[in-house]
PDB file with one MODEL, atoms N, CA, C and O in Angstrom:
MODEL        1
ATOM      1  N   MET A   1       8.366   4.493 -17.503  1.00  0.00           N
ATOM      2  CA  MET A   1       9.019   5.745 -16.687  1.00  0.00           C
ATOM      3  C   MET A   1      10.772   5.391 -16.763  1.00  0.00           C
ATOM      4  O   MET A   1      11.539   4.473 -16.472  1.00  0.00           O
ATOM      5  N   GLY A   2      10.800   6.391 -17.191  1.00  0.00           N
ATOM      6  CA  GLY A   2      12.854   6.319 -16.763  1.00  0.00           C
ATOM      7  C   GLY A   2      13.199   6.992 -14.781  1.00  0.00           C
ATOM      8  O   GLY A   2      14.143   7.680 -14.391  1.00  0.00           O
ATOM      9  N   TYR A   3      12.255   6.542 -14.128  1.00  0.00           N
ATOM     10  CA  TYR A   3      13.450   7.528 -13.391  1.00  0.00           C
ATOM     11  C   TYR A   3      12.546   6.289 -11.828  1.00  0.00           C
ATOM     12  O   TYR A   3      11.506   5.632 -11.878  1.00  0.00           O
ATOM     13  N   GLU A   4      13.994   6.546 -10.175  1.00  0.00           N
ATOM     14  CA  GLU A   4      12.935   6.102  -9.890  1.00  0.00           C
ATOM     15  C   GLU A   4      12.236   6.233  -9.351  1.00  0.00           C
ATOM     16  O   GLU A   4      12.392   7.219  -8.631  1.00  0.00           O
ATOM     17  N   ASN A   5      10.820   5.431  -9.139  1.00  0.00           N
ATOM     18  CA  ASN A   5       9.166   5.883  -8.118  1.00  0.00           C
ATOM     19  C   ASN A   5       9.700   6.050  -7.039  1.00  0.00           C
ATOM     20  O   ASN A   5      10.447   5.240  -6.490  1.00  0.00           O
ATOM     21  N   PRO A   6       9.291   7.384  -6.520  1.00  0.00           N
ATOM     22  CA  PRO A   6       9.293   7.411  -5.026  1.00  0.00           C
ATOM     23  C   PRO A   6       8.873   6.771  -4.200  1.00  0.00           C
ATOM     24  O   PRO A   6       9.323   6.248  -3.180  1.00  0.00           O
ATOM     25  N   LEU A   7       8.381   6.798  -4.458  1.00  0.00           N
ATOM     26  CA  LEU A   7       6.594   5.766  -3.798  1.00  0.00           C
ATOM     27  C   LEU A   7       7.040   4.666  -3.179  1.00  0.00           C
ATOM     28  O   LEU A   7       6.978   4.225  -2.032  1.00  0.00           O
ATOM     29  N   LEU A   8       7.509   4.318  -4.204  1.00  0.00           N
ATOM     30  CA  LEU A   8       8.523   2.582  -3.703  1.00  0.00           C
ATOM     31  C   LEU A   8       9.652   2.725  -2.909  1.00  0.00           C
ATOM     32  O   LEU A   8      10.408   1.761  -2.792  1.00  0.00           O
ATOM     33  N   LYS A   9       9.996   4.247  -2.088  1.00  0.00           N
ATOM     34  CA  LYS A   9      10.844   4.305  -1.152  1.00  0.00           C
ATOM     35  C   LYS A   9       9.284   3.729  -0.058  1.00  0.00           C
ATOM     36  O   LYS A   9       8.979   2.862   0.760  1.00  0.00           O
ATOM     37  N   LEU A  10       9.025   4.257  -0.377  1.00  0.00           N
ATOM     38  CA  LEU A  10       8.131   4.305   1.070  1.00  0.00           C
ATOM     39  C   LEU A  10       7.448   2.882   1.719  1.00  0.00           C
ATOM     40  O   LEU A  10       7.380   2.015   0.848  1.00  0.00           O
ATOM     41  N   PRO A  11       7.034   2.528   2.770  1.00  0.00           N
ATOM     42  CA  PRO A  11       6.592   0.660   2.978  1.00  0.00           C
ATOM     43  C   PRO A  11       5.755   0.063   2.753  1.00  0.00           C
ATOM     44  O   PRO A  11       5.747  -1.089   2.318  1.00  0.00           O
ATOM     45  N   ALA A  12       4.309   1.193   3.181  1.00  0.00           N
ATOM     46  CA  ALA A  12       4.241   0.938   2.300  1.00  0.00           C
ATOM     47  C   ALA A  12       4.265   1.151   0.566  1.00  0.00           C
ATOM     48  O   ALA A  12       3.448   0.362   0.090  1.00  0.00           O
ATOM     49  N   GLY A  13       4.732   1.714  -0.182  1.00  0.00           N
ATOM     50  CA  GLY A  13       5.358   1.456  -1.821  1.00  0.00           C
ATOM     51  C   GLY A  13       5.607  -0.116  -1.537  1.00  0.00           C
ATOM     52  O   GLY A  13       4.499  -0.650  -1.571  1.00  0.00           O
ATOM     53  N   GLN A  14       6.593  -1.055  -1.276  1.00  0.00           N
ATOM     54  CA  GLN A  14       7.020  -1.725  -1.331  1.00  0.00           C
ATOM     55  C   GLN A  14       6.083  -3.166  -1.425  1.00  0.00           C
ATOM     56  O   GLN A  14       5.932  -4.104  -2.207  1.00  0.00           O
ATOM     57  N   ALA A  15       5.432  -2.595   0.215  1.00  0.00           N
ATOM     58  CA  ALA A  15       3.868  -3.815   0.976  1.00  0.00           C
ATOM     59  C   ALA A  15       3.810  -3.788  -1.031  1.00  0.00           C
ATOM     60  O   ALA A  15       4.725  -4.193  -1.748  1.00  0.00           O
ATOM     61  N   LEU A  16       2.268  -3.104  -1.594  1.00  0.00           N
ATOM     62  CA  LEU A  16       1.890  -2.865  -2.543  1.00  0.00           C
ATOM     63  C   LEU A  16       2.761  -4.015  -3.808  1.00  0.00           C
ATOM     64  O   LEU A  16       2.042  -4.800  -4.426  1.00  0.00           O
ATOM     65  N   ARG A  17       4.085  -4.005  -4.048  1.00  0.00           N
ATOM     66  CA  ARG A  17       4.567  -4.398  -5.042  1.00  0.00           C
ATOM     67  C   ARG A  17       4.198  -6.362  -3.847  1.00  0.00           C
ATOM     68  O   ARG A  17       3.613  -7.202  -4.531  1.00  0.00           O
ATOM     69  N   ARG A  18       4.298  -6.499  -3.414  1.00  0.00           N
ATOM     70  CA  ARG A  18       4.044  -8.193  -2.752  1.00  0.00           C
ATOM     71  C   ARG A  18       2.746  -8.270  -2.884  1.00  0.00           C
ATOM     72  O   ARG A  18       2.548  -9.474  -3.049  1.00  0.00           O
ATOM     73  N   LEU A  19       1.503  -7.604  -2.920  1.00  0.00           N
ATOM     74  CA  LEU A  19       1.046  -8.579  -2.801  1.00  0.00           C
ATOM     75  C   LEU A  19       0.854  -9.680  -3.939  1.00  0.00           C
ATOM     76  O   LEU A  19       1.913 -10.088  -4.416  1.00  0.00           O
ATOM     77  N   PRO A  20      -0.065 -10.111  -4.344  1.00  0.00           N
ATOM     78  CA  PRO A  20      -0.400 -11.364  -4.949  1.00  0.00           C
ATOM     79  C   PRO A  20      -0.729 -10.359  -6.284  1.00  0.00           C
ATOM     80  O   PRO A  20      -1.282  -9.260  -6.267  1.00  0.00           O
ATOM     81  N   LYS A  21      -0.084 -11.279  -7.686  1.00  0.00           N
ATOM     82  CA  LYS A  21      -0.100 -10.536  -9.091  1.00  0.00           C
ATOM     83  C   LYS A  21      -1.408 -10.135  -9.459  1.00  0.00           C
ATOM     84  O   LYS A  21      -1.706  -9.109 -10.070  1.00  0.00           O
ATOM     85  N   ALA A  22      -2.275 -11.147  -8.982  1.00  0.00           N
ATOM     86  CA  ALA A  22      -3.605 -11.028  -9.486  1.00  0.00           C
ATOM     87  C   ALA A  22      -4.023  -9.738  -9.063  1.00  0.00           C
ATOM     88  O   ALA A  22      -4.598  -9.140  -9.973  1.00  0.00           O
ATOM     89  N   ASP A  23      -3.914  -8.934  -7.729  1.00  0.00           N
ATOM     90  CA  ASP A  23      -4.461  -8.464  -6.600  1.00  0.00           C
ATOM     91  C   ASP A  23      -4.300  -7.200  -7.279  1.00  0.00           C
ATOM     92  O   ASP A  23      -5.136  -6.300  -7.354  1.00  0.00           O
ATOM     93  N   ARG A  24      -2.834  -7.233  -7.893  1.00  0.00           N
ATOM     94  CA  ARG A  24      -1.393  -5.898  -8.275  1.00  0.00           C
ATOM     95  C   ARG A  24      -2.914  -5.818  -9.086  1.00  0.00           C
ATOM     96  O   ARG A  24      -4.037  -5.471  -8.719  1.00  0.00           O
ATOM     97  N   ALA A  25      -2.309  -6.355 -10.463  1.00  0.00           N
ATOM     98  CA  ALA A  25      -3.631  -6.315 -11.834  1.00  0.00           C
ATOM     99  C   ALA A  25      -4.581  -5.607 -11.402  1.00  0.00           C
ATOM    100  O   ALA A  25      -4.167  -4.448 -11.354  1.00  0.00           O
ATOM    101  N   ARG A  26      -5.827  -5.678 -10.995  1.00  0.00           N
ATOM    102  CA  ARG A  26      -6.206  -5.270  -9.859  1.00  0.00           C
ATOM    103  C   ARG A  26      -6.491  -3.773  -9.695  1.00  0.00           C
ATOM    104  O   ARG A  26      -6.979  -2.899 -10.411  1.00  0.00           O
ATOM    105  N   ILE A  27      -6.111  -3.822  -8.763  1.00  0.00           N
ATOM    106  CA  ILE A  27      -4.876  -2.644  -8.266  1.00  0.00           C
ATOM    107  C   ILE A  27      -5.181  -1.204  -9.465  1.00  0.00           C
ATOM    108  O   ILE A  27      -5.815  -0.164  -9.645  1.00  0.00           O
ATOM    109  N   GLU A  28      -3.748  -2.537 -10.264  1.00  0.00           N
ATOM    110  CA  GLU A  28      -3.725  -1.211 -11.139  1.00  0.00           C
ATOM    111  C   GLU A  28      -3.996  -1.057 -11.838  1.00  0.00           C
ATOM    112  O   GLU A  28      -3.012  -0.794 -12.529  1.00  0.00           O
ATOM    113  N   ALA A  29      -5.211  -0.962 -12.634  1.00  0.00           N
ATOM    114  CA  ALA A  29      -6.204  -0.993 -13.566  1.00  0.00           C
ATOM    115  C   ALA A  29      -6.931  -0.196 -12.760  1.00  0.00           C
ATOM    116  O   ALA A  29      -6.915   0.776 -13.516  1.00  0.00           O
ATOM    117  N   VAL A  30      -7.865   0.360 -11.379  1.00  0.00           N
ATOM    118  CA  VAL A  30      -8.605   0.618 -11.123  1.00  0.00           C
ATOM    119  C   VAL A  30      -7.341   2.266 -11.138  1.00  0.00           C
ATOM    120  O   VAL A  30      -7.114   3.231 -11.868  1.00  0.00           O
ATOM    121  N   MET A  31      -7.094   1.972 -10.471  1.00  0.00           N
ATOM    122  CA  MET A  31      -5.322   3.302 -10.561  1.00  0.00           C
ATOM    123  C   MET A  31      -5.429   3.948 -11.735  1.00  0.00           C
ATOM    124  O   MET A  31      -5.576   5.168 -11.817  1.00  0.00           O
ATOM    125  N   ARG A  32      -5.324   2.726 -13.250  1.00  0.00           N
ATOM    126  CA  ARG A  32      -5.445   4.066 -14.373  1.00  0.00           C
ATOM    127  C   ARG A  32      -7.015   4.556 -14.632  1.00  0.00           C
ATOM    128  O   ARG A  32      -7.428   5.578 -15.181  1.00  0.00           O
ATOM    129  N   GLU A  33      -7.593   3.663 -14.151  1.00  0.00           N
ATOM    130  CA  GLU A  33      -9.421   4.521 -14.573  1.00  0.00           C
ATOM    131  C   GLU A  33      -9.682   5.471 -13.983  1.00  0.00           C
ATOM    132  O   GLU A  33     -10.612   6.181 -14.363  1.00  0.00           O
ATOM    133  N   LEU A  34      -8.749   5.863 -12.581  1.00  0.00           N
ATOM    134  CA  LEU A  34      -8.880   6.826 -11.835  1.00  0.00           C
ATOM    135  C   LEU A  34      -7.830   8.126 -12.549  1.00  0.00           C
ATOM    136  O   LEU A  34      -8.034   9.340 -12.534  1.00  0.00           O
ATOM    137  N   ARG A  35      -6.667   7.355 -13.154  1.00  0.00           N
ATOM    138  CA  ARG A  35      -5.608   8.525 -13.566  1.00  0.00           C
ATOM    139  C   ARG A  35      -6.558   9.168 -14.572  1.00  0.00           C
ATOM    140  O   ARG A  35      -6.206  10.316 -14.841  1.00  0.00           O
ATOM    141  N   ASP A  36      -7.512   8.819 -15.121  1.00  0.00           N
ATOM    142  CA  ASP A  36      -8.162   8.710 -16.436  1.00  0.00           C
ATOM    143  C   ASP A  36      -9.047  10.282 -15.799  1.00  0.00           C
ATOM    144  O   ASP A  36      -8.769  11.448 -16.080  1.00  0.00           O
ATOM    145  N   GLN A  37      -9.904   9.877 -15.088  1.00  0.00           N
ATOM    146  CA  GLN A  37     -11.363  10.773 -14.752  1.00  0.00           C
ATOM    147  C   GLN A  37     -10.616  10.784 -13.762  1.00  0.00           C
ATOM    148  O   GLN A  37     -10.399   9.601 -13.500  1.00  0.00           O
ATOM    149  N   ALA A  38      -9.691  11.920 -12.508  1.00  0.00           N
ATOM    150  CA  ALA A  38      -8.433  12.548 -12.650  1.00  0.00           C
ATOM    151  C   ALA A  38      -8.480  13.827 -13.500  1.00  0.00           C
ATOM    152  O   ALA A  38      -8.547  15.044 -13.325  1.00  0.00           O
ATOM    153  N   ASN A  39      -8.416  13.020 -14.419  1.00  0.00           N
ATOM    154  CA  ASN A  39      -7.503  14.021 -15.372  1.00  0.00           C
ATOM    155  C   ASN A  39      -8.142  14.707 -16.413  1.00  0.00           C
ATOM    156  O   ASN A  39      -7.575  15.722 -16.818  1.00  0.00           O
ATOM    157  N   THR A  40      -9.575  14.257 -17.120  1.00  0.00           N
ATOM    158  CA  THR A  40     -10.519  14.433 -16.763  1.00  0.00           C
ATOM    159  C   THR A  40     -10.921  15.636 -16.399  1.00  0.00           C
ATOM    160  O   THR A  40     -11.106  16.726 -16.938  1.00  0.00           O
ATOM    161  N   GLU A  41     -11.088  14.758 -14.436  1.00  0.00           N
ATOM    162  CA  GLU A  41     -11.711  17.039 -13.507  1.00  0.00           C
ATOM    163  C   GLU A  41     -10.825  18.171 -13.515  1.00  0.00           C
ATOM    164  O   GLU A  41     -11.089  19.372 -13.574  1.00  0.00           O
ATOM    165  N   ALA A  42      -9.271  17.319 -13.413  1.00  0.00           N
ATOM    166  CA  ALA A  42      -8.021  18.940 -13.394  1.00  0.00           C
ATOM    167  C   ALA A  42      -9.320  19.850 -15.329  1.00  0.00           C
ATOM    168  O   ALA A  42     -10.008  20.871 -15.327  1.00  0.00           O
ATOM    169  N   GLU A  43      -9.073  18.868 -16.499  1.00  0.00           N
ATOM    170  CA  GLU A  43      -9.044  19.648 -17.214  1.00  0.00           C
ATOM    171  C   GLU A  43     -10.645  20.686 -17.068  1.00  0.00           C
ATOM    172  O   GLU A  43     -10.767  21.910 -17.127  1.00  0.00           O
ATOM    173  N   ASN A  44     -11.508  19.799 -16.900  1.00  0.00           N
ATOM    174  CA  ASN A  44     -13.083  20.751 -16.858  1.00  0.00           C
ATOM    175  C   ASN A  44     -12.657  21.557 -15.199  1.00  0.00           C
ATOM    176  O   ASN A  44     -13.685  22.019 -14.704  1.00  0.00           O
ATOM    177  N   ALA A  45     -11.552  21.764 -14.415  1.00  0.00           N
ATOM    178  CA  ALA A  45     -11.610  22.688 -13.343  1.00  0.00           C
ATOM    179  C   ALA A  45     -10.998  23.616 -13.894  1.00  0.00           C
ATOM    180  O   ALA A  45     -11.383  24.774 -14.062  1.00  0.00           O
ATOM    181  N   TRP A  46      -9.495  22.876 -14.356  1.00  0.00           N
ATOM    182  CA  TRP A  46      -9.302  24.366 -15.868  1.00  0.00           C
ATOM    183  C   TRP A  46      -9.708  25.326 -16.594  1.00  0.00           C
ATOM    184  O   TRP A  46      -9.060  26.343 -16.845  1.00  0.00           O
ATOM    185  N   ARG A  47     -11.097  24.996 -17.078  1.00  0.00           N
ATOM    186  CA  ARG A  47     -11.760  25.578 -17.465  1.00  0.00           C
ATOM    187  C   ARG A  47     -12.670  26.421 -17.274  1.00  0.00           C
ATOM    188  O   ARG A  47     -13.343  27.016 -18.116  1.00  0.00           O
ATOM    189  N   ARG A  48     -12.700  26.481 -16.169  1.00  0.00           N
ATOM    190  CA  ARG A  48     -13.381  26.613 -15.518  1.00  0.00           C
ATOM    191  C   ARG A  48     -13.223  27.824 -14.606  1.00  0.00           C
ATOM    192  O   ARG A  48     -13.942  28.752 -14.236  1.00  0.00           O
ATOM    193  N   ARG A  49     -11.683  27.319 -14.359  1.00  0.00           N
ATOM    194  CA  ARG A  49     -11.301  28.264 -14.087  1.00  0.00           C
ATOM    195  C   ARG A  49     -10.585  28.204 -12.241  1.00  0.00           C
ATOM    196  O   ARG A  49     -10.124  29.085 -11.516  1.00  0.00           O
ATOM    197  N   LYS A  50     -10.690  27.499 -12.150  1.00  0.00           N
ATOM    198  CA  LYS A  50     -10.262  26.142 -10.270  1.00  0.00           C
ATOM    199  C   LYS A  50      -9.181  26.030 -10.494  1.00  0.00           C
ATOM    200  O   LYS A  50      -8.736  24.902 -10.283  1.00  0.00           O
ATOM    201  N   GLY A  51      -8.200  27.084 -11.021  1.00  0.00           N
ATOM    202  CA  GLY A  51      -7.168  26.482 -10.739  1.00  0.00           C
ATOM    203  C   GLY A  51      -6.493  26.181  -9.513  1.00  0.00           C
ATOM    204  O   GLY A  51      -5.412  25.662  -9.789  1.00  0.00           O
ATOM    205  N   PRO A  52      -6.715  26.314  -7.892  1.00  0.00           N
ATOM    206  CA  PRO A  52      -6.443  25.108  -7.644  1.00  0.00           C
ATOM    207  C   PRO A  52      -7.612  23.743  -7.656  1.00  0.00           C
ATOM    208  O   PRO A  52      -7.255  22.725  -7.062  1.00  0.00           O
ATOM    209  N   MET A  53      -8.560  23.751  -8.124  1.00  0.00           N
ATOM    210  CA  MET A  53      -9.250  22.329  -8.036  1.00  0.00           C
ATOM    211  C   MET A  53      -8.570  21.827  -9.292  1.00  0.00           C
ATOM    212  O   MET A  53      -8.652  20.621  -9.061  1.00  0.00           O
ATOM    213  N   ALA A  54      -7.943  21.916 -10.485  1.00  0.00           N
ATOM    214  CA  ALA A  54      -7.511  21.556 -11.550  1.00  0.00           C
ATOM    215  C   ALA A  54      -5.872  21.277 -10.978  1.00  0.00           C
ATOM    216  O   ALA A  54      -4.959  20.651 -11.517  1.00  0.00           O
ATOM    217  N   ALA A  55      -5.917  22.018  -9.657  1.00  0.00           N
ATOM    218  CA  ALA A  55      -3.778  21.111  -9.600  1.00  0.00           C
ATOM    219  C   ALA A  55      -4.371  20.420  -8.305  1.00  0.00           C
ATOM    220  O   ALA A  55      -3.762  19.356  -8.187  1.00  0.00           O
ATOM    221  N   TYR A  56      -5.122  20.532  -7.471  1.00  0.00           N
ATOM    222  CA  TYR A  56      -5.537  18.810  -7.343  1.00  0.00           C
ATOM    223  C   TYR A  56      -6.031  17.361  -7.474  1.00  0.00           C
ATOM    224  O   TYR A  56      -6.000  16.352  -6.770  1.00  0.00           O
ATOM    225  N   TRP A  57      -6.625  17.794  -9.011  1.00  0.00           N
ATOM    226  CA  TRP A  57      -7.270  16.940  -9.555  1.00  0.00           C
ATOM    227  C   TRP A  57      -5.715  16.290 -10.324  1.00  0.00           C
ATOM    228  O   TRP A  57      -5.323  15.123 -10.325  1.00  0.00           O
ATOM    229  N   ARG A  58      -5.250  17.155 -10.759  1.00  0.00           N
ATOM    230  CA  ARG A  58      -3.361  16.528 -11.675  1.00  0.00           C
ATOM    231  C   ARG A  58      -2.557  15.952 -10.895  1.00  0.00           C
ATOM    232  O   ARG A  58      -1.598  15.184 -10.970  1.00  0.00           O
ATOM    233  N   ALA A  59      -3.234  16.561 -10.017  1.00  0.00           N
ATOM    234  CA  ALA A  59      -1.545  15.766  -8.876  1.00  0.00           C
ATOM    235  C   ALA A  59      -2.546  14.015  -8.282  1.00  0.00           C
ATOM    236  O   ALA A  59      -2.107  12.872  -8.414  1.00  0.00           O
ATOM    237  N   VAL A  60      -3.552  14.316  -7.823  1.00  0.00           N
ATOM    238  CA  VAL A  60      -4.706  13.151  -7.900  1.00  0.00           C
ATOM    239  C   VAL A  60      -3.997  12.009  -9.106  1.00  0.00           C
ATOM    240  O   VAL A  60      -3.635  10.893  -8.733  1.00  0.00           O
ATOM    241  N   ALA A  61      -3.903  12.316 -10.120  1.00  0.00           N
ATOM    242  CA  ALA A  61      -3.874  11.680 -11.487  1.00  0.00           C
ATOM    243  C   ALA A  61      -2.333  11.228 -11.886  1.00  0.00           C
ATOM    244  O   ALA A  61      -2.106  10.424 -12.790  1.00  0.00           O
ATOM    245  N   THR A  62      -1.182  11.933 -10.986  1.00  0.00           N
ATOM    246  CA  THR A  62       0.020  11.738 -11.217  1.00  0.00           C
ATOM    247  C   THR A  62       0.421  10.343  -9.990  1.00  0.00           C
ATOM    248  O   THR A  62       0.990   9.262 -10.139  1.00  0.00           O
ATOM    249  N   TYR A  63      -0.423  11.279  -8.362  1.00  0.00           N
ATOM    250  CA  TYR A  63      -0.141   9.684  -8.044  1.00  0.00           C
ATOM    251  C   TYR A  63      -0.478   8.438  -8.485  1.00  0.00           C
ATOM    252  O   TYR A  63       0.310   7.494  -8.417  1.00  0.00           O
ATOM    253  N   ALA A  64      -1.925   8.323  -9.071  1.00  0.00           N
ATOM    254  CA  ALA A  64      -2.648   6.916  -9.838  1.00  0.00           C
ATOM    255  C   ALA A  64      -1.585   7.035 -10.631  1.00  0.00           C
ATOM    256  O   ALA A  64      -0.654   6.320 -10.261  1.00  0.00           O
ATOM    257  N   ARG A  65      -1.363   7.701 -11.632  1.00  0.00           N
ATOM    258  CA  ARG A  65      -0.274   6.816 -12.590  1.00  0.00           C
ATOM    259  C   ARG A  65       1.261   6.099 -11.868  1.00  0.00           C
ATOM    260  O   ARG A  65       1.847   5.077 -12.225  1.00  0.00           O
ATOM    261  N   HIS A  66       1.622   7.097 -10.712  1.00  0.00           N
ATOM    262  CA  HIS A  66       2.722   6.418 -10.358  1.00  0.00           C
ATOM    263  C   HIS A  66       2.655   5.347  -9.134  1.00  0.00           C
ATOM    264  O   HIS A  66       3.347   5.244  -8.120  1.00  0.00           O
ATOM    265  N   LEU A  67       1.454   4.523  -9.665  1.00  0.00           N
ATOM    266  CA  LEU A  67       0.686   3.150  -8.531  1.00  0.00           C
ATOM    267  C   LEU A  67       0.783   2.238  -9.149  1.00  0.00           C
ATOM    268  O   LEU A  67       1.289   1.205  -8.710  1.00  0.00           O
ATOM    269  N   ALA A  68       0.092   2.432 -10.954  1.00  0.00           N
ATOM    270  CA  ALA A  68      -0.054   1.841 -11.728  1.00  0.00           C
ATOM    271  C   ALA A  68       1.373   1.624 -12.187  1.00  0.00           C
ATOM    272  O   ALA A  68       1.797   0.579 -11.695  1.00  0.00           O
ATOM    273  N   HIS A  69       2.060   2.092 -12.774  1.00  0.00           N
ATOM    274  CA  HIS A  69       3.108   1.397 -12.989  1.00  0.00           C
ATOM    275  C   HIS A  69       4.258   0.416 -12.400  1.00  0.00           C
ATOM    276  O   HIS A  69       5.067  -0.350 -12.923  1.00  0.00           O
ATOM    277  N   ALA A  70       3.780   1.011 -10.318  1.00  0.00           N
ATOM    278  CA  ALA A  70       4.330   0.413  -9.162  1.00  0.00           C
ATOM    279  C   ALA A  70       4.011  -0.366  -9.412  1.00  0.00           C
ATOM    280  O   ALA A  70       5.129  -0.641  -9.847  1.00  0.00           O
ATOM    281  N   LEU A  71       3.517  -1.130  -9.608  1.00  0.00           N
ATOM    282  CA  LEU A  71       2.336  -2.011  -9.267  1.00  0.00           C
ATOM    283  C   LEU A  71       3.035  -3.580 -10.856  1.00  0.00           C
ATOM    284  O   LEU A  71       3.313  -4.764 -11.051  1.00  0.00           O
ATOM    285  N   SER A  72       2.891  -1.860 -11.618  1.00  0.00           N
ATOM    286  CA  SER A  72       2.527  -3.004 -12.945  1.00  0.00           C
ATOM    287  C   SER A  72       3.903  -3.490 -12.513  1.00  0.00           C
ATOM    288  O   SER A  72       3.709  -4.613 -12.048  1.00  0.00           O
ATOM    289  N   LYS A  73       5.372  -3.157 -12.429  1.00  0.00           N
ATOM    290  CA  LYS A  73       6.653  -4.596 -12.502  1.00  0.00           C
ATOM    291  C   LYS A  73       6.420  -4.913 -11.004  1.00  0.00           C
ATOM    292  O   LYS A  73       5.796  -4.700  -9.964  1.00  0.00           O
ATOM    293  N   GLU A  74       7.485  -5.647 -11.739  1.00  0.00           N
ATOM    294  CA  GLU A  74       8.198  -6.837 -10.962  1.00  0.00           C
ATOM    295  C   GLU A  74       8.649  -7.162 -10.123  1.00  0.00           C
ATOM    296  O   GLU A  74       9.298  -8.062 -10.657  1.00  0.00           O
ATOM    297  N   ILE A  75       8.830  -7.201  -9.423  1.00  0.00           N
ATOM    298  CA  ILE A  75       8.989  -7.681  -7.685  1.00  0.00           C
ATOM    299  C   ILE A  75      10.983  -7.791  -8.129  1.00  0.00           C
ATOM    300  O   ILE A  75      11.454  -8.904  -8.366  1.00  0.00           O
ATOM    301  N   PRO A  76      11.675  -6.830  -8.162  1.00  0.00           N
ATOM    302  CA  PRO A  76      13.348  -7.481  -8.224  1.00  0.00           C
ATOM    303  C   PRO A  76      13.306  -8.407  -6.716  1.00  0.00           C
ATOM    304  O   PRO A  76      12.729  -8.078  -5.679  1.00  0.00           O
ATOM    305  N   GLN A  77      14.181  -9.761  -6.997  1.00  0.00           N
ATOM    306  CA  GLN A  77      14.730 -10.996  -6.814  1.00  0.00           C
ATOM    307  C   GLN A  77      15.586 -10.610  -5.336  1.00  0.00           C
ATOM    308  O   GLN A  77      16.261 -11.471  -4.771  1.00  0.00           O
TER     309      GLN A  77
ENDMDL
END
């Protein structure tokens, strides 16, 4: 991603990046799976004309992606 991840400005986001690499990798994998599942739910809701739920699931997918991306990066020293 070519932007500064806004989640990393939060203390909790910074704490996630300080976790051991193995822990970050496990959480990253779960976040990527969550993203895929949330995108599927968003598409299903959209097809059923449930706009608010589609927007909710798309937001879940977006934040899951932001978290996964943040966890995949090494901590700058």
